[in-house]
C-alpha positions in Angstrom: 4.9 0.6 35.9 3.6 4.0 36.8 0.3 5.1 35.5 -1.4 8.3 34.8 -4.4 8.8 37.0 -7.7 9.4 35.2 -10.1 11.9 37.0 -13.9 11.2 36.2 -17.0 13.0 37.2 -19.4 11.0 39.4 -21.2 8.6 37.3 -24.9 9.8 36.8 -25.8 7.4 33.8 -29.4 5.9 33.5 -29.8 2.3 34.7 -29.8 -0.4 32.0 -27.7 -3.1 30.6 -24.0 -3.0 31.5 -22.9 -3.0 28.0 -24.7 0.3 27.5 -23.6 2.0 30.7 -21.3 4.3 28.9 -20.5 5.1 25.2 -17.1 3.5 25.1 -18.4 0.0 25.7 -20.5 -0.7 22.5 -18.8 1.7 20.1 -15.2 0.8 20.8 -16.1 -2.7 20.7 -17.9 -2.5 17.5 -15.3 -0.1 15.8 -12.9 -2.9 16.4 -15.2 -5.5 15.1 -16.0 -3.4 12.0 -12.3 -3.2 11.2 -11.6 -6.8 11.9 -14.7 -8.0 9.7 -15.0 -5.5 7.0 -11.4 -5.4 5.8 -11.2 -9.2 4.9 -14.6 -8.9 3.3 -13.3 -6.0 1.2 -10.1 -8.0 0.2 -12.5 -10.8 -1.0 -14.5 -8.2 -3.0 -11.1 -6.6 -4.3 -10.1 -9.8 -5.9 -13.6 -10.6 -7.2 -14.4 -13.5 -5.0 -17.4 -11.8 -3.6 -20.0 -9.7 -5.2 -22.0 -7.5 -3.0 -24.3 -6.4 -5.9 -23.9 -2.8 -5.0 -25.3 -0.1 -7.3 -22.1 1.8 -7.1 -18.4 1.0 -7.2 -17.2 -1.4 -4.4 -14.3 1.0 -3.5 -17.0 3.5 -2.5 -18.4 1.0 -0.1 -15.1 0.3 1.3 -14.2 4.0 1.8 -17.6 4.9 3.2 -17.6 2.0 5.8 -14.0 2.7 6.9 -14.7 6.5 7.3 -18.3 6.7 8.4 -18.6 3.2 9.9 -15.3 2.4 11.6 -14.1 5.9 12.4 -17.7 7.2 12.9 -18.0 4.5 15.8 -14.7 5.4 17.3 -15.5 9.3 17.2 -18.9 8.5 18.8 -17.4 6.3 21.5 -14.7 8.9 22.2 -17.0 11.9 22.5 -19.7 10.1 24.6 -16.9 9.3 27.0 -14.8 12.5 27.0 -17.8 14.9 27.1 -19.0 14.0 30.5 -15.4 14.5 31.8 -15.1 17.9 30.0 -18.5 19.2 31.3 -18.8 17.1 34.5 -22.2 15.9 33.4 -24.0 12.5 33.0 -23.0 9.8 30.6 -25.4 8.8 27.9 -26.5 5.4 28.8 -29.5 3.1 28.8 -32.1 3.4 26.1 -30.7 6.5 24.4 -27.4 4.7 24.0 -29.1 1.7 22.8 -30.9 3.7 20.2 -27.9 5.6 19.0 -25.9 2.3 18.6 -29.0 0.8 16.7 -28.8 3.8 14.4 -25.1 3.2 13.7 -25.5 -0.4 13.1 -28.5 0.1 10.7 -26.3 2.3 8.6 -23.6 -0.4 8.2 -26.3 -3.2 7.3 -28.2 -0.7 4.8 -25.2 0.5 2.9 -23.8 -3.1 2.5 -27.1 -4.4 1.4 -27.8 -1.1 -0.6 -28.3 -3.4 -3.9 -31.4 -4.7 -2.7 -33.0 -1.8 -0.8 -34.8 1.4 -1.7 -32.2 4.4 -2.0 -34.2 6.4 0.4 -34.1 3.7 3.0 -30.3 3.4 2.8 -29.8 7.2 2.8 -32.0 7.6 6.0 -30.3 4.5 7.8 -26.9 5.9 7.1 -27.7 9.6 7.9 -29.4 9.1 11.2 -26.6 8.2 13.5 -24.8 11.6 13.4 -27.6 13.9 14.1 -28.7 11.8 17.1 -25.0 11.8 18.3 -24.9 15.6 18.0 -28.3 16.0 19.8 -27.0 13.8 22.7 -23.8 15.9 23.1 -25.2 19.3 22.4 -26.8 20.3 25.7 -23.8 19.4 28.0 -21.4 21.0 25.7 -23.3 24.2 25.1 -24.2 24.5 28.8 -20.6 24.3 29.6 -19.8 27.1 27.3 -16.4 26.3 26.2 -15.7 27.0 22.5 -12.8 24.7 22.5 -15.3 21.7 23.0 -18.4 23.1 21.3 -16.4 23.0 18.0 -17.1 19.3 17.9 -20.7 20.1 17.1 -20.2 21.9 13.8 -17.4 19.3 12.8 -20.1 16.5 13.3 -22.5 18.6 11.2 -19.9 18.8 8.4 -19.3 15.1 8.9 -22.9 14.4 8.2 -22.8 16.7 5.1 -20.0 14.5 3.8 -21.9 11.4 4.3 -24.9 13.1 2.4 -22.6 13.8 -0.4 -21.6 10.1 -0.5 -25.4 9.1 -0.4 -26.2 11.5 -3.2 -23.4 10.4 -5.5 -23.6 6.6 -4.7 -27.5 6.2 -4.8 -28.6 8.8 -7.2 -25.6 9.8 -9.3 -25.7 13.3 -8.0 -21.9 14.1 -8.1 -18.9 12.0 -7.2 -19.4 10.1 -3.9 -15.5 10.0 -3.5 -15.6 13.8 -2.8 -17.8 13.0 0.2 -15.4 10.2 1.4 -12.4 12.6 1.0 -14.2 15.3 3.0 -15.3 13.0 5.7 -11.7 11.6 5.9 -10.3 15.1 6.4 -12.9 16.1 9.1 -11.8 12.8 11.0 -8.1 14.0 10.6 -9.1 17.5 11.9 -10.6 15.8 15.0 -7.2 13.9 15.4 -5.4 17.2 15.0 -7.5 18.9 17.8 -7.7 15.8 20.2 -4.0 14.7 19.5 -2.8 18.2 20.1 -4.3 18.1 23.6 -3.6 14.6 24.8 -0.4 13.5 23.2 1.7 16.3 24.7 -0.2 16.2 28.0 0.0 12.5 28.5 3.8 12.6 27.5 4.6 15.4 29.9 2.7 13.9 32.8 4.3 10.4 32.2 7.8 11.9 31.8 7.4 13.9 35.1 6.3 10.7 36.9 9.5 9.1 35.7 11.6 12.0 37.1 12.3 13.4 33.7 10.2 16.6 33.6 10.2 18.5 30.2 8.6 21.6 29.0 6.5 21.5 25.9 6.2 25.2 25.0 3.6 25.6 22.2 3.9 27.6 19.1 0.9 30.0 19.2 0.5 30.2 15.5 0.3 26.4 15.2 -1.8 25.6 18.3 -4.3 28.5 18.0 -5.8 27.1 14.6 -2.9 26.5 12.4 -2.6 22.8 12.9 -6.3 22.2 12.5 -6.9 24.8 9.9 -4.1 23.5 7.7 -5.6 20.0 7.6 -9.2 21.2 6.9 -8.0 23.7 4.1 -5.8 20.7 2.5 -8.9 18.4 2.8 -11.3 20.7 1.2 -9.0 21.4 -1.7 -8.3 17.6 -2.1 -12.1 17.0 -2.3 -12.9 19.9 -4.7 -9.8 19.9 -6.9 -8.0 16.6 -6.2 -4.4 16.5 -7.6 -4.3 20.3 -8.2 -0.9 22.1 -7.7 -2.8 24.5 -5.2 -3.8 21.3 -3.1 -0.3 19.8 -3.3 1.2 23.0 -1.8 -1.2 23.2 1.0 -0.9 19.5 1.8 2.9 19.9 2.0 2.6 22.9 4.1 0.3 21.0 6.4 2.8 18.2 6.6 5.4 20.6 7.6 3.2 22.3 10.3 2.4 18.9 11.7 6.0 17.7 11.7 7.2 20.7 13.6 4.3 20.1 16.2 5.1 16.6 16.5 8.8 17.0 16.9 8.3 19.2 20.1 6.4 16.5 21.9 9.6 14.3 22.8 8.2 11.2 21.3 11.5 9.3 21.4 11.5 9.5 25.3 8.3 7.4 25.3 9.7 4.3 23.7 9.5 2.3 26.8 5.9 3.0 27.3 3.8 1.6 24.4 0.5 3.0 25.4 2.2 6.5 24.9 4.6 5.7 21.7 1.6 4.7 19.8 0.0 8.0 20.0 3.3 9.6 18.6 3.4 6.9 15.9 -0.2 7.6 14.9 0.4 11.4 14.6 3.6 10.6 12.6 1.3 8.7 10.0 -0.5 12.0 9.6 2.6 13.8 8.7 3.6 11.0 6.3 0.1 10.9 4.7 -0.2 14.7 4.2 3.3 14.6 2.5 2.7 11.8 0.3 -0.8 13.3 -0.7 1.0 16.6 -1.5 3.8 15.0 -3.4 1.3 13.2 -5.5 0.2 16.4 -7.0 3.7 17.0 -8.4 5.0 13.3 -8.9 2.9 11.4 -11.4 4.4 8.1 -10.4 3.2 8.6 -6.8 -0.3 7.0 -6.6 -2.9 8.8 -4.7 -4.0 5.6 -2.9 -0.6 5.3 -1.2 -1.3 8.5 0.5 -4.8 7.9 1.4 -4.0 4.7 3.0 -1.3 6.3 5.1 -3.9 8.8 6.3 -6.6 6.2 6.8 -5.2 2.9 7.7 -2.1 4.6 9.2 -3.1 7.8 11.0 -6.8 7.2 11.8 -6.3 3.5 12.4 -3.3 4.0 14.7 -4.8 6.9 16.6 -8.1 5.0 17.0 -6.5 2.1 18.4 -4.2 4.0 20.6 -7.0 6.1 22.1 -9.5 3.2 22.5 -7.0 0.9 24.0 -6.2 3.6 26.6 -9.6 5.1 27.3 -11.2 1.6 27.8 -8.7 0.7 30.4 -9.0 4.1 32.2 -12.9 4.4 32.1 -13.2 0.7 33.2 -11.1 1.3 36.4 -8.0 -0.6 35.1 -4.3 0.5 35.2 -3.0 2.1 32.0 -0.7 -0.8 31.3 -1.3 -2.6 27.9 -0.9 -6.3 27.4 1.7 -7.8 25.0 -1.3 -8.8 22.7 -2.2 -5.0 22.4 1.5 -4.0 21.8 1.5 -6.6 19.0 -1.7 -5.1 17.6 0.1 -1.6 17.5 3.0 -3.1 15.6 0.9 -5.2 13.3 -1.3 -2.3 12.4 1.5 -0.1 11.3 3.4 -2.8 9.5 0.2 -3.7 7.6 -0.3 -0.1 6.8 3.3 0.2 5.4 2.9 -2.7 3.2 -0.6 -1.4 1.9 1.1 2.1 1.3 3.9 0.4 -0.6 1.7 -1.8 -2.7 0.8 0.6 -5.5 4.4 1.7 -5.6 5.5 -1.9 -6.7 3.0 -2.9 -9.5 4.6 -6.5 -9.8 3.9 -7.1 -6.0 0.8 -5.1 -5.7 -1.8 -7.9 -5.2 0.6 -9.8 -2.7 1.3 -6.6 -0.8 -2.2 -5.4 -0.6 -3.4 -8.8 0.7 -0.4 -9.0 3.3 -1.0 -5.4 4.6 -4.8 -5.9 4.7 -4.4 -9.1 6.6 -2.0 -7.8 9.2 -4.1 -4.7 9.6 -7.2 -6.9 10.3 -5.3 -9.1 12.6 -4.4 -6.1 14.7 -8.1 -5.5 15.2 -8.8 -9.0 16.0 -6.2 -8.9 18.7 -7.9 -5.7 20.1 -11.4 -7.4 20.0 -10.1 -10.4 21.8 -8.2 -8.4 24.4 -10.9 -5.6 25.1 -14.1 -7.9 24.8 -13.9 -8.7 28.6 -12.9 -5.0 29.4 -16.0 -3.5 27.9 -18.6 -6.2 28.8 -17.6 -6.6 32.4 -18.2 -4.3 35.4 -15.5 -1.8 36.2 -12.4 -3.3 38.0 -12.6 -0.5 40.7 -16.3 -1.4 41.5 -17.6 2.0 40.4 -20.7 2.3 38.3 -20.3 2.8 34.6 
């Protein structure tokens, strides 16, 4: 099968353990581990079998760890891997990367054990990772001077503010922590709208050209110059500030339409023979579905908000993270961009699990069973990812290059 070549700058990372030679190695692996381990733990908490003795609602812990733990690791791994390519600069590696990873891990432990720790210690542990990530990325991004990439710095800043809102609400009762979780979720979706809008049509166009089926993907200026990203950001802010309002519903439905139009122009059906590509189209489709469901929930009382939220988180964020990490880990470890059957199974299991979880609150009589089935399949997808990609991220590059 033909592959799309990946151009990389000369590796200029600092010497150190191989596992900390590049950001994708620790953060991709532990994003997968976070998803594989935390979801079963949440299901045990959900049915009352495990009590974490949290000083706040267990649902806040679940939402926070999925958005700022799982997605936070994936975002960090992606940016640490992509920025050197965008700016032709060195990789963050060695001791700085080890410290950054330790800060991320400390946040996971502290928030989970927050019932027995001082609130200030928990907040500091949770809020230390993102500032250091931004610090490590700022110099190369600002020096390169491209606004389209510098935009990730203020997004990371807002992501930190979102986590701060969660900490303030959960640990001190200063507001509703769910607002911070919703805002953080929306910012991850904004990043998906930005990155997805770059890589999905580009990878699709390149692969189809290599197959002798060239296509033209003419962009719609209004959508590509801020409309796609802005619609998600506005919808997310309204959802956080005035959840369930008619204004939020209208904006969400408009955002769903914008992204449906965008996705429809990327020739996704022509990629069905190439799993590493169709998974990205599928992940973006979950964005459309989730935005539409969340918008409809403002007008249809029988439609639970939780169904829409899981379409956006488990569906869109989960699928896009799995698709991007499985591809980037192969490319940046010097391997062909051909995924194994186990990885394809993970793609399928993740979306089937999401579909069951989205359907669960719509079917009250079967809600508990569907929730467990959906969560179990979703976690199984990540177990497969960890098993397949553990040797990829812990062994030297297949092409003999450093990094």
